[in-house]
N, C-alpha and C positions, 0 to 999 in steps of 0.2 A: 258764882254770878250767877243770877237772877234767869239769864235768858239760858246756860247749863243745867239749872234750878229744871225750868221749866218743859226743858226738852226732855231728861230725863222721864219725868212726870209722867208727861205725855207717852215713853216707848212702856213704862213701866206699865201704865194703866193697858195699854196695845194690848203688850206681851202677857200681865198680869204676872211676872214674876221680879221682882225690883232687885234681885239680888244678880244675878243674869245682866238687865237692863244694867245697871251700875256700872257692873264690870264692863261691857261693850261701852258705854258713855266715857267712862271716864280712862277708859285700856286705849282699843282700834280707835275710835273717834275722834277724843282729846290726842291720841298721836297722832293723826292723818291731819289735823290741822296747823298742829305745829310745824311737821317734817313738809309740809308744803308752805309755812308761812300763811294760812289760808286765815283770816277769820273767821270764828267758828260761827260766827250768823252767816257765811256764804258756804262755808260749810252744809249748815241744817238745813238751807236751800236743796243742794243738792243731794241730799238723802236725809228726807224726809221723817219725823219719831215714826208714823204711819208704816214705811220702809225699811225700816232699822226694826221694827218691829214684826213684821215679814219677816223677815231675815231670823231672829229670833227663834220665830214660829217653826220654822222649817227644819231648823236644828234639835229645836225642841221634838219638833215630832217623826226624826229619822230619815228623813229628807235629802240631806245633807250632811260631814262629822265636820269636826271642828276646825280641820285646814280648808276643807275644802267652802265654808262660810267665812273664813278668816280672807279667803281669793276673791269673792262673789261680794265680797264688803268691802274688799279694795278697788275692787273695779266699779261696783256703784259712787266712791268718795272722788272717783277719775273721770265719770261719765254720766253722775244722775240715774242712772236706770234702777229703774224697781228692780228689787230678787229677782222676781220671776225673770225678768227680761236678762237680768243680770247673768244667770244661773243657764237658761238656755241657751246662748252665748257663749259663753265659757264652758258647754260640754261638747259646743258645736266644733268651738275652737282646739279641743282635747285638754281643757284645763279643771274640768268636773267629771271627772269618769263614773263617779263611785252616787250619782244624783239617780233619785228615787222618786219616781212621780207619783 
């Protein structure tokens, strides 16, 4: 679908690694849309391409690990928070204990 392709292209361009972007857009992002019965366009409003790219940047840079990135992403899909805020809140709640700034 054209909307998903445009979203992927934005994430890939902003993050710089198309393979990682594809894995997250076709995996967790698409799964979140299906699990919540939420149309992709509404989920894309909650998790903007720039926010997903920023989360992937944090993972690439070693600030968070894969499991933490998944927890942060899940929170982003529920709340619409950008990754920095989601990471801070999870850290305060004890859900992202290895966050390195």
